[in-house]
BATORVO-633352 format. One line per field, with one value per residue: z, y, x of N, C-alpha, C in turn. Coordinates in steps of 0.05 Angstrom, whole numbers, padded with zeros to 5 digits. Example, Ala and Ser with C-alpha at 12.3 -4.5 7.8 and 13.67 -1.06 7.14 Angstrom:
2
n.up: (00156,00142) $
n.north: (-00114,-00045) $
n.east: (00264,00257) $
ca.up: (00156,00143) $
ca.north: (-00090,-00021) $
ca.east: (00246,00273) $
c.up: (00156,00157) $
c.north: (-00066,00001) $
c.east: (00264,00258) $
END
This chain:
224
n.up: (00356,00357,00304,00268,00260,00231,00183,00179,00181,00130,00103,00114,00079,00036,00006,-00017,-00033,-00067,-00121,-00145,-00112,-00072,-00092,-00103,-00054,-00025,-00062,-00044,00002,00011,-00028,00011,00052,00037,00021,00067,00105,00063,00057,00109,00152,00148,00130,00179,00213,00208,00208,00266,00283,00263,00300,00340,00323,00276,00207,00171,00206,00226,00177,00178,00213,00211,00160,00179,00214,00188,00159,00203,00206,00168,00163,00216,00198,00152,00190,00222,00184,00163,00216,00257,00225,00214,00177,00115,00085,00038,00044,00092,00116,00103,00120,00184,00188,00165,00215,00255,00240,00235,00288,00311,00281,00301,00350,00359,00350,00390,00423,00399,00393,00450,00465,00440,00451,00512,00510,00476,00474,00428,00376,00389,00382,00327,00307,00327,00294,00243,00238,00260,00205,00173,00196,00179,00131,00146,00165,00138,00103,00135,00144,00098,00073,00115,00122,00067,00074,00122,00119,00155,00177,00230,00251,00225,00233,00289,00294,00267,00308,00345,00323,00321,00373,00400,00393,00426,00482,00468,00478,00544,00571,00559,00589,00641,00641,00597,00589,00619,00591,00544,00474,00431,00395,00407,00392,00340,00314,00327,00294,00241,00242,00240,00188,00160,00167,00148,00096,00075,00080,00050,00000,00003,00008,-00001,-00042,-00085,-00077,-00096,-00152,-00157,-00183,-00222,-00250,-00269,-00280,-00238,-00199,-00209,-00211,-00156,-00134,-00141,-00118,-00067,-00060,-00067) $
n.north: (00321,00357,00372,00340,00345,00397,00386,00361,00397,00418,00405,00437,00478,00462,00470,00434,00358,00334,00287,00274,00309,00279,00228,00247,00260,00210,00186,00208,00200,00154,00143,00174,00142,00094,00113,00131,00081,00052,00095,00112,00079,00031,00026,00051,00013,-00038,-00019,-00010,-00060,-00084,-00069,-00099,-00155,-00201,-00194,-00238,-00260,-00205,-00184,-00238,-00230,-00177,-00183,-00214,-00183,-00152,-00177,-00197,-00151,-00147,-00177,-00167,-00119,-00145,-00168,-00132,-00105,-00139,-00162,-00118,-00077,-00064,-00040,-00034,00006,00028,00071,00095,00056,00056,00103,00092,00047,00073,00114,00081,00063,00103,00114,00066,00085,00135,00126,00109,00145,00183,00169,00163,00224,00246,00220,00238,00288,00292,00285,00307,00374,00398,00371,00339,00383,00394,00346,00339,00379,00363,00316,00336,00371,00326,00302,00321,00318,00268,00279,00300,00248,00209,00245,00264,00213,00197,00240,00236,00193,00196,00250,00289,00331,00342,00293,00280,00311,00293,00244,00252,00279,00239,00208,00236,00241,00193,00209,00246,00220,00167,00195,00207,00161,00146,00170,00161,00105,00074,00082,00052,00014,00007,00003,-00007,-00046,-00058,-00017,-00011,-00057,-00037,-00001,-00031,-00059,-00024,-00005,-00048,-00048,00000,-00002,-00039,-00020,00023,00005,-00043,-00008,00040,00059,00030,00043,00101,00087,00064,00113,00126,00169,00169,00200,00246,00210,00193,00256,00255,00215,00223,00272,00268,00229,00262) $
n.east: (00367,00315,00324,00308,00252,00257,00264,00216,00180,00180,00136,00086,00097,00082,00011,-00016,-00028,00027,00042,00092,00125,00123,00157,00195,00224,00218,00251,00296,00310,00321,00377,00398,00402,00420,00468,00492,00502,00535,00583,00598,00574,00584,00640,00661,00649,00663,00725,00724,00723,00760,00797,00803,00800,00818,00829,00788,00763,00732,00703,00668,00640,00617,00586,00549,00528,00500,00461,00425,00406,00381,00340,00318,00283,00257,00223,00202,00170,00131,00109,00099,00076,00028,-00009,-00051,-00044,00009,00043,00039,00056,00106,00120,00123,00162,00206,00204,00218,00265,00300,00309,00331,00374,00386,00394,00440,00479,00472,00502,00556,00558,00553,00593,00642,00638,00643,00707,00730,00706,00700,00709,00665,00624,00626,00622,00566,00535,00549,00512,00463,00449,00445,00401,00365,00333,00328,00278,00251,00237,00200,00158,00134,00111,00077,00046,00026,-00009,-00042,-00052,-00047,-00015,00001,00008,00042,00094,00096,00116,00161,00187,00183,00219,00274,00283,00311,00357,00383,00372,00396,00445,00435,00426,00479,00504,00491,00485,00505,00566,00603,00605,00605,00657,00698,00685,00620,00595,00610,00586,00537,00531,00532,00490,00452,00458,00450,00394,00378,00392,00364,00300,00311,00317,00278,00233,00235,00249,00215,00175,00180,00189,00138,00110,00121,00149,00214,00257,00251,00260,00311,00350,00335,00364,00409,00422,00406,00455,00494) $
ca.up: (00360,00336,00264,00249,00268,00216,00162,00174,00172,00108,00096,00116,00055,00015,00014,-00025,-00033,-00089,-00128,-00151,-00089,-00051,-00116,-00102,-00026,-00024,-00074,-00040,00023,-00002,-00035,00032,00074,00025,00026,00094,00109,00045,00053,00137,00179,00146,00132,00209,00233,00196,00221,00293,00298,00269,00322,00368,00308,00245,00177,00166,00227,00227,00158,00177,00239,00201,00142,00197,00238,00168,00157,00224,00203,00136,00179,00236,00186,00139,00206,00226,00172,00163,00240,00272,00218,00198,00159,00085,00070,00039,00045,00124,00132,00092,00143,00203,00184,00164,00249,00270,00230,00247,00306,00307,00264,00319,00375,00374,00341,00406,00439,00392,00396,00472,00481,00424,00465,00532,00509,00457,00462,00397,00363,00396,00362,00299,00299,00329,00271,00219,00250,00256,00183,00158,00202,00163,00108,00159,00177,00109,00091,00155,00147,00079,00079,00137,00110,00043,00079,00134,00105,00175,00182,00260,00259,00204,00252,00315,00285,00258,00330,00369,00321,00339,00409,00411,00396,00465,00497,00474,00505,00567,00575,00550,00609,00664,00651,00582,00592,00621,00564,00504,00473,00392,00392,00415,00366,00307,00311,00324,00272,00219,00244,00228,00164,00154,00163,00124,00068,00073,00084,00029,-00019,00003,00010,-00014,-00069,-00097,-00083,-00109,-00169,-00172,-00188,-00251,-00253,-00270,-00281,-00217,-00183,-00223,-00199,-00125,-00125,-00141,-00103,-00043,-00059,-00063) $
ca.north: (00311,00376,00372,00319,00366,00415,00368,00342,00423,00432,00398,00462,00498,00446,00473,00404,00341,00329,00266,00287,00323,00253,00219,00255,00261,00190,00171,00222,00185,00122,00146,00180,00114,00076,00131,00132,00062,00049,00112,00113,00062,-00007,00023,00059,-00016,-00045,-00009,-00008,-00091,-00098,-00067,-00131,-00184,-00213,-00188,-00255,-00255,-00185,-00192,-00253,-00210,-00155,-00198,-00231,-00167,-00133,-00201,-00190,-00120,-00141,-00203,-00150,-00092,-00156,-00183,-00113,-00096,-00165,-00173,-00102,-00053,-00082,-00026,-00042,00036,00027,00099,00096,00031,00066,00122,00093,00037,00093,00119,00062,00050,00128,00118,00055,00095,00163,00123,00109,00183,00209,00160,00176,00247,00247,00211,00262,00315,00283,00277,00338,00391,00419,00350,00345,00409,00387,00320,00349,00395,00344,00298,00354,00374,00305,00296,00344,00301,00248,00287,00293,00223,00207,00267,00261,00185,00202,00265,00227,00171,00212,00273,00298,00355,00339,00265,00281,00319,00287,00223,00261,00286,00216,00189,00251,00240,00175,00221,00258,00192,00155,00209,00204,00137,00135,00188,00147,00078,00053,00094,00045,-00010,00019,00003,-00004,-00081,-00054,00012,-00020,-00077,-00032,00011,-00052,-00070,00006,-00006,-00071,-00041,00022,-00004,-00057,-00002,00048,-00022,-00051,00005,00078,00064,00009,00069,00125,00083,00061,00137,00126,00196,00163,00223,00256,00194,00201,00277,00255,00201,00244,00304,00259,00224,00288) $
ca.east: (00351,00299,00337,00290,00227,00259,00258,00182,00158,00173,00110,00077,00104,00055,-00018,-00038,-00005,00038,00047,00120,00149,00133,00157,00223,00231,00225,00281,00316,00314,00335,00391,00413,00400,00438,00501,00502,00502,00565,00604,00598,00569,00599,00666,00663,00641,00693,00748,00724,00713,00782,00815,00789,00792,00834,00814,00769,00737,00719,00685,00644,00620,00608,00562,00524,00510,00481,00447,00415,00389,00360,00321,00296,00267,00234,00200,00179,00154,00109,00091,00084,00074,00001,-00032,-00055,-00031,00038,00051,00035,00076,00132,00131,00126,00187,00221,00204,00239,00298,00324,00310,00355,00398,00393,00411,00485,00500,00467,00524,00570,00556,00565,00626,00660,00644,00654,00735,00738,00682,00705,00702,00630,00610,00633,00592,00528,00532,00538,00491,00438,00448,00441,00373,00343,00331,00316,00262,00225,00232,00188,00136,00119,00101,00057,00025,00003,-00024,-00058,-00075,-00044,00016,00011,00015,00073,00114,00098,00123,00189,00197,00193,00245,00288,00278,00326,00382,00391,00362,00420,00470,00433,00437,00500,00513,00468,00488,00524,00591,00632,00602,00618,00672,00697,00665,00593,00590,00612,00562,00501,00537,00525,00462,00439,00468,00431,00367,00370,00392,00332,00286,00314,00315,00257,00201,00231,00258,00199,00149,00192,00188,00121,00094,00124,00170,00227,00270,00250,00282,00340,00350,00336,00387,00439,00420,00410,00484,00515) $
c.up: (00348,00311,00255,00243,00234,00206,00160,00171,00154,00091,00095,00095,00028,00013,00014,-00031,-00061,-00096,-00130,-00132,-00063,-00065,-00101,-00076,-00023,-00034,-00061,-00018,00023,-00005,00003,00053,00069,00026,00053,00101,00101,00056,00089,00154,00177,00149,00169,00228,00233,00197,00253,00306,00290,00283,00341,00349,00279,00221,00165,00184,00233,00193,00156,00194,00227,00178,00163,00206,00208,00161,00180,00223,00180,00147,00202,00214,00176,00160,00226,00214,00163,00188,00253,00261,00207,00175,00140,00074,00068,00041,00078,00131,00124,00109,00165,00201,00176,00190,00255,00265,00242,00270,00326,00298,00290,00345,00384,00359,00366,00428,00426,00403,00429,00479,00465,00447,00493,00530,00495,00455,00432,00377,00366,00387,00337,00294,00303,00309,00251,00225,00252,00216,00169,00173,00193,00141,00119,00159,00162,00104,00107,00158,00113,00066,00096,00134,00092,00053,00096,00137,00123,00187,00216,00262,00253,00228,00277,00312,00280,00294,00354,00354,00335,00365,00416,00403,00425,00480,00491,00487,00529,00578,00573,00580,00633,00676,00630,00583,00593,00593,00549,00492,00431,00387,00384,00395,00343,00299,00321,00301,00239,00230,00229,00203,00148,00144,00148,00104,00060,00068,00063,-00011,-00029,-00006,00002,-00029,-00094,-00097,-00087,-00137,-00182,-00186,-00217,-00259,-00256,-00271,-00253,-00195,-00184,-00205,-00169,-00114,-00130,-00124,-00070,-00036,-00054,-00033) $
c.north: (00323,00382,00354,00328,00392,00407,00365,00364,00436,00421,00419,00479,00486,00449,00443,00388,00337,00306,00263,00296,00292,00236,00225,00256,00231,00163,00188,00215,00163,00129,00161,00155,00088,00089,00130,00107,00055,00068,00110,00097,00031,-00011,00025,00026,-00032,-00039,-00010,-00036,-00099,-00087,-00090,-00154,-00179,-00205,-00213,-00252,-00227,-00181,-00208,-00240,-00193,-00160,-00212,-00214,-00149,-00146,-00198,-00162,-00121,-00156,-00175,-00129,-00114,-00166,-00157,-00108,-00116,-00162,-00144,-00084,-00063,-00065,-00031,-00017,00027,00052,00100,00079,00043,00086,00111,00071,00051,00115,00108,00054,00079,00127,00095,00074,00123,00153,00123,00134,00187,00196,00167,00205,00250,00235,00218,00274,00313,00285,00298,00349,00402,00396,00340,00352,00402,00364,00325,00365,00383,00324,00314,00363,00348,00291,00307,00325,00275,00249,00284,00266,00206,00213,00262,00238,00193,00215,00251,00201,00175,00231,00296,00314,00341,00320,00263,00291,00307,00261,00227,00262,00259,00212,00209,00251,00215,00192,00229,00234,00172,00171,00205,00179,00131,00155,00171,00122,00060,00064,00066,00009,-00010,00023,00001,-00025,-00070,-00031,-00002,-00039,-00060,-00020,-00006,-00059,-00057,-00003,-00023,-00065,-00019,00013,-00023,-00046,00016,00027,-00031,-00034,00030,00073,00054,00034,00089,00118,00083,00080,00146,00154,00192,00181,00233,00242,00192,00221,00267,00245,00212,00262,00291,00244,00244,00301) $
c.east: (00325,00305,00312,00261,00233,00251,00229,00167,00161,00154,00083,00077,00086,00024,-00042,-00022,-00003,00050,00083,00142,00152,00153,00206,00236,00234,00256,00308,00329,00326,00361,00412,00428,00420,00469,00515,00515,00536,00590,00612,00593,00589,00625,00679,00660,00667,00724,00756,00726,00742,00805,00820,00792,00809,00809,00785,00750,00718,00698,00662,00622,00610,00580,00536,00513,00485,00459,00414,00392,00373,00336,00300,00278,00251,00213,00185,00164,00132,00094,00089,00077,00043,-00018,-00023,-00049,-00005,00045,00055,00055,00104,00145,00142,00154,00211,00225,00220,00256,00309,00317,00326,00379,00407,00401,00443,00492,00486,00497,00549,00578,00564,00592,00646,00660,00651,00688,00746,00715,00686,00694,00671,00617,00609,00615,00566,00521,00520,00523,00468,00431,00426,00418,00351,00323,00314,00283,00237,00222,00212,00160,00120,00103,00072,00042,00013,-00009,-00046,-00070,-00063,-00018,00019,00020,00050,00092,00117,00122,00157,00213,00203,00217,00265,00307,00303,00351,00398,00385,00382,00441,00463,00438,00452,00515,00512,00486,00511,00546,00618,00624,00609,00644,00672,00682,00638,00583,00590,00585,00542,00510,00519,00502,00447,00430,00449,00401,00361,00378,00361,00313,00287,00301,00289,00223,00210,00229,00230,00171,00154,00181,00157,00102,00108,00143,00199,00254,00274,00264,00311,00358,00358,00357,00405,00449,00426,00447,00504,00515) $
END
């Protein structure tokens, strides 16, 4: 969970705000969110659903869940985040989305570690590494909108907390209720949310600064 703070601390290396850095970070975050959704979350969700349902029902459930994720993101953006500052809005939405994303990761890490410690450690390291750019994607928009490094790091920290919270709630309450279907729906829901924030907020904001080559490079690096 704290690895998001490691990513957020990168803002301390910049003495003044730089639009090129912001453009790069936004495009990087967008590409990572899209790739995580397409390469990891959606296939994993469909595979787990297919254990319980036939292919047709699996695809219908998957599409409906992703659409619900898109609707939730749009609703939150319009109704919950009321700031007129677009960058601040992007930062807050990213924080909320990544909290939702981190929660099931905490569940998965706990369940893996509970059954196989070696697998649990491997998953924890992999998740920690990809949480670093997530921390960057929260901190930079907040910093550029508020000029407060402390607030940027705090928001990344709050997002990261949902990871150990997911593990703790699993240990205390959720373990009897966690199955392949519930986890797959959670993965697909988060995929819909992440793709929406990437395509509707992060990429348009990155492109608005007109550093198109930088956006392209950031997308390639994020994908790799």
